[in-house]
C-alpha positions in Angstrom: 103.8 175.6 -64.8 105.3 175.7 -68.3 102.4 174.0 -70.1 102.1 176.2 -73.1 105.0 174.6 -74.9 104.4 171.1 -73.5 100.7 170.3 -74.2 101.4 167.7 -76.8 104.0 166.2 -74.6 101.4 166.0 -71.8 98.9 164.4 -74.1 101.3 161.9 -75.4 102.2 161.0 -71.8 98.6 160.6 -70.9 98.0 158.3 -74.0 100.9 156.1 -72.9 99.6 155.9 -69.3 96.1 154.9 -70.5 97.5 152.3 -73.0 99.9 150.7 -70.6 97.6 150.9 -67.6 100.5 152.0 -65.3 102.8 154.9 -64.7 105.8 152.7 -64.3 105.1 150.9 -67.6 104.5 154.2 -69.4 107.9 155.6 -68.3 110.2 153.4 -70.5 107.9 153.8 -73.5 108.6 157.5 -73.4 112.2 157.2 -72.3 111.8 158.9 -68.9 111.3 158.1 -65.2 108.2 157.3 -63.3 108.4 160.5 -61.2 108.4 162.5 -64.4 105.4 160.6 -65.7 103.6 161.3 -62.4 104.5 165.0 -62.6 103.3 165.3 -66.2 100.0 163.7 -65.3 99.5 166.1 -62.4 100.4 169.0 -64.7 97.8 167.9 -67.2 95.1 167.5 -64.5 95.8 171.0 -63.2 95.8 172.4 -66.7 92.3 170.8 -67.5 91.0 171.3 -63.9 89.7 167.7 -63.6 90.8 164.3 -62.4 91.8 162.0 -65.3 93.1 158.9 -63.5 92.2 157.0 -60.4 95.0 155.0 -58.9 94.4 152.2 -56.4 96.0 149.0 -55.1 94.1 147.2 -57.8 95.6 149.3 -60.6 94.8 152.3 -62.7 91.5 153.4 -64.3 90.4 156.4 -66.2 87.7 158.7 -65.0 84.8 159.8 -67.3 86.8 162.9 -68.2 89.9 160.7 -68.8 88.0 158.5 -71.3 86.7 161.6 -73.1 90.2 163.1 -73.2 91.8 159.8 -74.5 89.4 159.7 -77.5 90.1 163.4 -78.3 93.9 163.0 -77.7 94.2 160.3 -80.4 92.5 162.7 -82.9 94.7 165.6 -81.8 97.9 163.5 -82.1 96.9 162.2 -85.6 96.1 165.8 -86.7 99.5 167.0 -85.4 101.3 164.1 -87.1 99.6 164.8 -90.4 100.4 168.6 -90.2 104.0 167.9 -89.2 104.4 165.5 -92.1 103.0 168.0 -94.6 105.1 170.9 -93.3 108.3 168.8 -93.1 107.5 167.6 -96.5 107.8 171.1 -97.8 111.4 171.1 -96.5 112.2 168.2 -98.9 109.8 168.8 -101.8 109.9 172.2 -103.6 106.3 173.5 -103.6 104.3 176.6 -102.7 105.1 180.0 -104.1 108.8 181.1 -104.5 109.2 184.8 -104.7 112.5 185.9 -106.2 114.2 189.2 -106.9 116.8 189.1 -109.7 118.9 191.6 -111.7 117.1 193.1 -114.6 120.0 192.6 -116.9 119.8 188.8 -116.5 116.1 188.6 -117.2 116.4 187.7 -120.9 119.3 185.3 -120.3 120.2 182.6 -117.9 117.9 183.6 -115.0 114.7 183.0 -116.9 116.2 179.8 -118.2 116.8 178.6 -114.7 113.3 179.5 -113.5 111.5 177.9 -116.5 113.6 174.7 -116.1 112.8 174.6 -112.3 109.1 174.9 -113.1 109.3 172.0 -115.5 111.1 169.9 -112.9 108.6 170.8 -110.1 105.2 171.6 -111.7 103.6 172.2 -108.3 106.0 175.1 -107.7 104.8 178.6 -108.4 107.3 181.4 -109.0 107.0 185.2 -108.8 110.1 186.9 -110.3 110.7 190.6 -109.8 113.4 192.2 -111.8 115.2 195.2 -110.4 118.7 196.3 -109.7 117.6 198.7 -106.9 116.4 196.8 -103.7 116.3 199.3 -100.8 114.6 197.1 -98.1 114.6 193.4 -98.9 112.5 192.5 -95.9 109.7 194.7 -97.1 109.5 192.9 -100.5 108.2 189.6 -99.2 110.7 187.8 -101.4 112.5 184.6 -100.1 115.7 185.2 -102.0 117.5 187.9 -104.0 120.0 187.1 -106.7 122.3 190.1 -106.9 125.3 191.2 -108.9 127.9 193.2 -106.9 128.0 193.7 -103.2 125.0 193.4 -100.8 124.9 196.4 -98.4 122.3 195.0 -96.0 124.1 193.5 -93.0 121.0 191.9 -91.7 120.7 189.4 -94.6 122.3 186.0 -94.9 124.6 186.2 -97.9 125.7 183.2 -100.0 128.6 184.0 -102.4 128.2 182.0 -105.6 131.3 183.2 -107.4 132.4 186.0 -109.8 131.9 186.8 -113.4 134.7 187.9 -115.8 134.0 191.1 -117.8 136.0 191.6 -121.0 136.2 194.7 -123.1 134.3 194.8 -126.4 133.5 197.2 -129.2 132.0 197.2 -132.7 134.7 196.8 -135.5 133.9 200.1 -137.1 134.6 201.9 -133.8 137.9 200.1 -133.3 138.9 201.2 -136.8 138.3 204.9 -136.0 140.0 204.8 -132.6 143.3 203.4 -133.9 145.7 201.5 -131.8 144.6 201.4 -128.1 146.5 200.6 -124.9 145.4 200.9 -121.3 146.8 204.4 -120.9 144.7 205.6 -123.9 141.5 203.9 -122.7 140.6 206.9 -120.5 140.3 209.1 -123.6 138.1 206.6 -125.6 134.3 206.8 -125.4 133.0 204.2 -123.0 129.4 203.0 -122.5 128.8 203.3 -118.8 126.7 200.8 -116.9 125.2 202.2 -113.7 126.4 201.6 -111.0 129.1 199.0 -112.0 131.0 200.6 -114.9 131.4 204.3 -114.5 133.9 206.8 -113.0 137.1 205.2 -111.7 137.2 201.5 -112.6 139.8 198.9 -111.8 141.2 196.9 -114.7 143.1 193.6 -114.3 145.9 192.3 -116.6 146.4 188.6 -117.4 149.7 188.9 -115.5 147.8 189.9 -112.3 148.7 193.5 -112.2 145.9 196.1 -111.9 145.3 199.6 -113.1 142.8 202.2 -112.2 141.2 204.1 -115.1 138.8 207.0 -115.0 136.4 206.3 -117.8 134.8 208.8 -120.1 131.2 207.7 -120.4 129.3 210.1 -122.7 126.5 207.5 -122.7 125.6 205.5 -119.6 122.5 203.5 -118.6 121.4 201.2 -115.8 120.1 198.6 -118.3 122.5 195.8 -119.2 120.6 195.1 -122.4 120.6 198.8 -123.5 124.3 199.0 -122.6 125.1 196.0 -124.8 122.9 197.3 -127.6 124.8 200.7 -127.6 128.1 198.8 -127.9 126.7 196.8 -130.9 125.7 200.1 -132.4 129.3 201.4 -132.2 128.5 204.1 -129.6 131.5 203.3 -127.5 133.6 200.6 -125.9 131.8 198.5 -123.4 132.2 195.4 -121.2 130.3 192.2 -121.0 130.6 188.7 -119.5 132.0 186.2 -122.1 128.8 184.2 -122.1 126.9 187.3 -123.3 129.2 188.3 -126.1 131.0 185.2 -127.3 128.6 184.6 -130.1 128.8 188.1 -131.4 132.6 188.0 -131.3 132.6 184.8 -133.3 130.2 186.3 -135.9 132.3 189.5 -136.2 129.6 191.8 -134.8 132.0 192.7 -132.0 135.7 192.5 -131.3 137.5 192.1 -128.0 139.4 195.2 -127.1 142.8 194.9 -125.2 142.5 191.1 -124.8 145.1 191.1 -122.0 143.0 193.5 -119.9 139.6 193.1 -118.4 137.5 194.7 -115.8 137.8 193.3 -112.3 135.5 190.3 -112.0 132.2 191.1 -110.3 130.7 188.9 -107.5 127.3 187.2 -107.7 125.5 186.5 -104.5 122.2 185.2 -103.2 120.8 187.1 -100.3 118.4 185.4 -97.9 116.4 186.4 -94.9 118.1 185.4 -91.7 117.0 182.2 -90.1 117.9 178.5 -89.7 115.0 177.0 -91.7 114.9 177.4 -95.5 112.0 176.0 -97.7 113.0 173.4 -100.2 111.9 175.7 -103.0 114.6 178.2 -102.0 117.3 175.4 -101.8 116.2 174.1 -105.2 116.6 177.6 -106.8 120.0 178.1 -105.3 121.2 174.7 -106.6 119.8 175.4 -110.0 121.4 178.9 -110.2 124.8 177.6 -109.1 124.6 174.7 -111.6 123.7 177.0 -114.5 126.2 179.7 -113.6 129.0 177.0 -113.7 128.0 176.2 -117.3 128.5 179.8 -118.4 131.6 181.1 -120.1 133.5 183.4 -117.8 132.1 182.4 -114.5 134.5 181.6 -111.7 132.8 179.5 -109.0 133.3 180.3 -105.3 
């Protein structure tokens, strides 16, 4: 008998039998047939090892054990309904603790803005943000989502593609003055600030016309920190790349200039990686929605 998954179903059937005083009357209340009701009652009696109902030509009555079970069954049903409502509520109301992994380079920019805004919107939500660009085994982190730049190598994760970010070429004005007139063919001989692992070695550049060109970059200075990379560009240590939202203000103020305006690095994808599964807490859905909305407001982002 498969009673391990059907105990609440058996209890609900018993409650209907007791309330209606008849197996035949209980059947339509549950939406099934009288033989099914009779079978469920027999299954419940076998499960508990006692007689619950006495049937006679005069009608149906509960045994002493049946009356005890009926009182307990109401309490169990109410407890289950309360638990079900609380848990299903977490599917529609962001609460609990949201554990997020995000790229370190976005910590001091839009990502922390998204998270602080989410906390203001849902004060009952708690958030733990881990910043790293090197996630080796996502399942071991205990996180519920991972916001990542570039490709996700783990095939066991559910990947949601959010869009891609443009990356333009930038440099300090004093460096541009010393380099002289640049073109795409001369870019390989110019000092470039490398960003590990995205901007180093052979890199694809895209022209506004759509044509592409592979360039092997000379990166006498490279780092895995987006903020350090950008700071080195500001200091005139080499040509670099950045998303427009990151460098627009410095270009307008004259701290930086755009190099080769008709060329840019191939846009880089932004994804959210999630553990596999059908059910997703409302807190995760709320974060995804907030990240998508904020990204769409950033200069240079191309939505999926």
